[in-house]
PyMOL commands that place a pseudoatom at each C-alpha (Angstrom):
pseudoatom trace, name=CA, resn=MET, resi=1, chain=A, elem=C, hetatm=0, pos=[-75.647, -97.470, 27.145]
pseudoatom trace, name=CA, resn=ALA, resi=2, chain=A, elem=C, hetatm=0, pos=[-79.231, -96.534, 26.515]
pseudoatom trace, name=CA, resn=LYS, resi=3, chain=A, elem=C, hetatm=0, pos=[-80.911, -97.576, 23.326]
pseudoatom trace, name=CA, resn=THR, resi=4, chain=A, elem=C, hetatm=0, pos=[-81.894, -94.773, 20.991]
pseudoatom trace, name=CA, resn=LYS, resi=5, chain=A, elem=C, hetatm=0, pos=[-85.273, -94.946, 19.318]
pseudoatom trace, name=CA, resn=VAL, resi=6, chain=A, elem=C, hetatm=0, pos=[-85.736, -93.380, 15.919]
pseudoatom trace, name=CA, resn=LYS, resi=7, chain=A, elem=C, hetatm=0, pos=[-89.172, -92.732, 14.523]
pseudoatom trace, name=CA, resn=LEU, resi=8, chain=A, elem=C, hetatm=0, pos=[-89.330, -91.935, 10.828]
pseudoatom trace, name=CA, resn=HIS, resi=9, chain=A, elem=C, hetatm=0, pos=[-91.997, -89.624, 9.502]
pseudoatom trace, name=CA, resn=ILE, resi=10, chain=A, elem=C, hetatm=0, pos=[-92.482, -91.165, 6.078]
pseudoatom trace, name=CA, resn=SER, resi=11, chain=A, elem=C, hetatm=0, pos=[-94.792, -88.437, 4.778]
pseudoatom trace, name=CA, resn=GLY, resi=12, chain=A, elem=C, hetatm=0, pos=[-92.211, -85.767, 5.611]
pseudoatom trace, name=CA, resn=PHE, resi=13, chain=A, elem=C, hetatm=0, pos=[-89.440, -87.807, 3.999]
pseudoatom trace, name=CA, resn=GLN, resi=14, chain=A, elem=C, hetatm=0, pos=[-91.520, -88.265, 0.845]
pseudoatom trace, name=CA, resn=GLU, resi=15, chain=A, elem=C, hetatm=0, pos=[-92.223, -84.521, 0.703]
pseudoatom trace, name=CA, resn=LEU, resi=16, chain=A, elem=C, hetatm=0, pos=[-88.522, -83.781, 1.109]
pseudoatom trace, name=CA, resn=ARG, resi=17, chain=A, elem=C, hetatm=0, pos=[-87.652, -86.015, -1.875]
pseudoatom trace, name=CA, resn=LYS, resi=18, chain=A, elem=C, hetatm=0, pos=[-89.867, -83.890, -4.144]
pseudoatom trace, name=CA, resn=ARG, resi=19, chain=A, elem=C, hetatm=0, pos=[-88.421, -80.492, -3.188]
pseudoatom trace, name=CA, resn=GLY, resi=20, chain=A, elem=C, hetatm=0, pos=[-86.647, -78.249, -5.642]
pseudoatom trace, name=CA, resn=GLU, resi=21, chain=A, elem=C, hetatm=0, pos=[-83.343, -78.545, -3.795]
pseudoatom trace, name=CA, resn=VAL, resi=22, chain=A, elem=C, hetatm=0, pos=[-83.337, -82.311, -4.241]
pseudoatom trace, name=CA, resn=GLU, resi=23, chain=A, elem=C, hetatm=0, pos=[-84.250, -81.936, -7.906]
pseudoatom trace, name=CA, resn=ALA, resi=24, chain=A, elem=C, hetatm=0, pos=[-81.310, -79.555, -8.345]
pseudoatom trace, name=CA, resn=ILE, resi=25, chain=A, elem=C, hetatm=0, pos=[-78.915, -82.063, -6.742]
pseudoatom trace, name=CA, resn=VAL, resi=26, chain=A, elem=C, hetatm=0, pos=[-80.202, -84.955, -8.855]
pseudoatom trace, name=CA, resn=SER, resi=27, chain=A, elem=C, hetatm=0, pos=[-80.110, -82.842, -12.022]
pseudoatom trace, name=CA, resn=GLY, resi=28, chain=A, elem=C, hetatm=0, pos=[-76.597, -81.617, -11.274]
pseudoatom trace, name=CA, resn=GLU, resi=29, chain=A, elem=C, hetatm=0, pos=[-75.298, -85.152, -10.764]
pseudoatom trace, name=CA, resn=ALA, resi=30, chain=A, elem=C, hetatm=0, pos=[-76.928, -86.325, -14.005]
pseudoatom trace, name=CA, resn=GLU, resi=31, chain=A, elem=C, hetatm=0, pos=[-75.387, -83.381, -15.884]
pseudoatom trace, name=CA, resn=ARG, resi=32, chain=A, elem=C, hetatm=0, pos=[-71.977, -84.261, -14.419]
pseudoatom trace, name=CA, resn=ILE, resi=33, chain=A, elem=C, hetatm=0, pos=[-72.343, -87.859, -15.590]
pseudoatom trace, name=CA, resn=ALA, resi=34, chain=A, elem=C, hetatm=0, pos=[-73.440, -86.774, -19.089]
pseudoatom trace, name=CA, resn=ALA, resi=35, chain=A, elem=C, hetatm=0, pos=[-70.475, -84.391, -19.362]
pseudoatom trace, name=CA, resn=ALA, resi=36, chain=A, elem=C, hetatm=0, pos=[-68.033, -87.073, -18.179]
pseudoatom trace, name=CA, resn=ALA, resi=37, chain=A, elem=C, hetatm=0, pos=[-69.476, -89.584, -20.678]
pseudoatom trace, name=CA, resn=GLY, resi=38, chain=A, elem=C, hetatm=0, pos=[-68.689, -87.245, -23.559]
pseudoatom trace, name=CA, resn=PRO, resi=39, chain=A, elem=C, hetatm=0, pos=[-70.547, -85.531, -26.380]
pseudoatom trace, name=CA, resn=GLY, resi=40, chain=A, elem=C, hetatm=0, pos=[-73.895, -86.890, -27.515]
pseudoatom trace, name=CA, resn=PHE, resi=41, chain=A, elem=C, hetatm=0, pos=[-75.300, -87.733, -24.080]
pseudoatom trace, name=CA, resn=ALA, resi=42, chain=A, elem=C, hetatm=0, pos=[-78.352, -85.890, -22.740]
pseudoatom trace, name=CA, resn=VAL, resi=43, chain=A, elem=C, hetatm=0, pos=[-80.257, -85.621, -19.442]
pseudoatom trace, name=CA, resn=ALA, resi=44, chain=A, elem=C, hetatm=0, pos=[-83.969, -85.805, -18.634]
pseudoatom trace, name=CA, resn=VAL, resi=45, chain=A, elem=C, hetatm=0, pos=[-85.221, -85.021, -15.113]
pseudoatom trace, name=CA, resn=HIS, resi=46, chain=A, elem=C, hetatm=0, pos=[-88.780, -85.658, -13.976]
pseudoatom trace, name=CA, resn=GLN, resi=47, chain=A, elem=C, hetatm=0, pos=[-90.865, -86.603, -10.949]
pseudoatom trace, name=CA, resn=MET, resi=48, chain=A, elem=C, hetatm=0, pos=[-92.198, -90.127, -10.607]
pseudoatom trace, name=CA, resn=GLY, resi=49, chain=A, elem=C, hetatm=0, pos=[-94.566, -90.495, -7.690]
pseudoatom trace, name=CA, resn=THR, resi=50, chain=A, elem=C, hetatm=0, pos=[-92.694, -89.506, -4.545]
pseudoatom trace, name=CA, resn=ARG, resi=51, chain=A, elem=C, hetatm=0, pos=[-89.234, -88.983, -6.019]
pseudoatom trace, name=CA, resn=VAL, resi=52, chain=A, elem=C, hetatm=0, pos=[-87.213, -87.112, -8.603]
pseudoatom trace, name=CA, resn=ILE, resi=53, chain=A, elem=C, hetatm=0, pos=[-85.600, -89.241, -11.297]
pseudoatom trace, name=CA, resn=ALA, resi=54, chain=A, elem=C, hetatm=0, pos=[-82.891, -88.339, -13.800]
pseudoatom trace, name=CA, resn=ASN, resi=55, chain=A, elem=C, hetatm=0, pos=[-81.999, -90.310, -16.912]
pseudoatom trace, name=CA, resn=VAL, resi=56, chain=A, elem=C, hetatm=0, pos=[-78.787, -89.913, -18.877]
pseudoatom trace, name=CA, resn=TYR, resi=57, chain=A, elem=C, hetatm=0, pos=[-79.188, -91.278, -22.379]
pseudoatom trace, name=CA, resn=THR, resi=58, chain=A, elem=C, hetatm=0, pos=[-77.530, -91.298, -25.780]
pseudoatom trace, name=CA, resn=GLU, resi=59, chain=A, elem=C, hetatm=0, pos=[-78.708, -88.723, -28.306]
pseudoatom trace, name=CA, resn=THR, resi=60, chain=A, elem=C, hetatm=0, pos=[-76.405, -89.454, -31.215]
pseudoatom trace, name=CA, resn=ALA, resi=61, chain=A, elem=C, hetatm=0, pos=[-75.126, -92.479, -33.079]
pseudoatom trace, name=CA, resn=ASP, resi=62, chain=A, elem=C, hetatm=0, pos=[-71.567, -91.662, -31.967]
pseudoatom trace, name=CA, resn=ALA, resi=63, chain=A, elem=C, hetatm=0, pos=[-72.649, -91.703, -28.320]
pseudoatom trace, name=CA, resn=MET, resi=64, chain=A, elem=C, hetatm=0, pos=[-74.414, -95.030, -28.861]
pseudoatom trace, name=CA, resn=ARG, resi=65, chain=A, elem=C, hetatm=0, pos=[-71.211, -96.471, -30.312]
pseudoatom trace, name=CA, resn=ALA, resi=66, chain=A, elem=C, hetatm=0, pos=[-69.149, -95.084, -27.412]
pseudoatom trace, name=CA, resn=GLU, resi=67, chain=A, elem=C, hetatm=0, pos=[-71.533, -96.682, -24.930]
pseudoatom trace, name=CA, resn=ALA, resi=68, chain=A, elem=C, hetatm=0, pos=[-71.525, -100.013, -26.763]
pseudoatom trace, name=CA, resn=LYS, resi=69, chain=A, elem=C, hetatm=0, pos=[-67.733, -100.142, -27.221]
pseudoatom trace, name=CA, resn=THR, resi=70, chain=A, elem=C, hetatm=0, pos=[-66.385, -98.618, -24.031]
pseudoatom trace, name=CA, resn=GLY, resi=71, chain=A, elem=C, hetatm=0, pos=[-69.296, -98.393, -21.566]
pseudoatom trace, name=CA, resn=ALA, resi=72, chain=A, elem=C, hetatm=0, pos=[-68.956, -94.618, -21.432]
pseudoatom trace, name=CA, resn=LEU, resi=73, chain=A, elem=C, hetatm=0, pos=[-71.929, -94.124, -19.105]
pseudoatom trace, name=CA, resn=SER, resi=74, chain=A, elem=C, hetatm=0, pos=[-70.840, -96.794, -16.629]
pseudoatom trace, name=CA, resn=LYS, resi=75, chain=A, elem=C, hetatm=0, pos=[-67.388, -95.251, -16.464]
pseudoatom trace, name=CA, resn=ALA, resi=76, chain=A, elem=C, hetatm=0, pos=[-68.851, -91.760, -16.100]
pseudoatom trace, name=CA, resn=VAL, resi=77, chain=A, elem=C, hetatm=0, pos=[-70.988, -92.760, -13.118]
pseudoatom trace, name=CA, resn=GLY, resi=78, chain=A, elem=C, hetatm=0, pos=[-67.916, -93.537, -11.034]
pseudoatom trace, name=CA, resn=SER, resi=79, chain=A, elem=C, hetatm=0, pos=[-65.665, -90.867, -12.506]
pseudoatom trace, name=CA, resn=GLY, resi=80, chain=A, elem=C, hetatm=0, pos=[-66.120, -88.321, -9.698]
pseudoatom trace, name=CA, resn=ILE, resi=81, chain=A, elem=C, hetatm=0, pos=[-65.327, -85.432, -12.022]
for i in range(1, 81): cmd.bond("trace and resi %d" % i, "trace and resi %d" % (i + 1))
show_as sticks, trace
zoom trace
């Protein structure tokens, strides 16, 4: 079998990570996680350097308690809802 060579074009890959389609995917996944975690969780999406980042965070005291007691966010990440 012949060996296959792969050459990565880093600049193209970095540009791809900043595109609107990628931001929509990241935002959608963060929204899914926030919804699965329950009420009181919010999402913030922004660009940091060469990538899009989403944060899911608690907005209310009830959400903070749910996270502290049951790990609502950790469970929501793997929920697959």
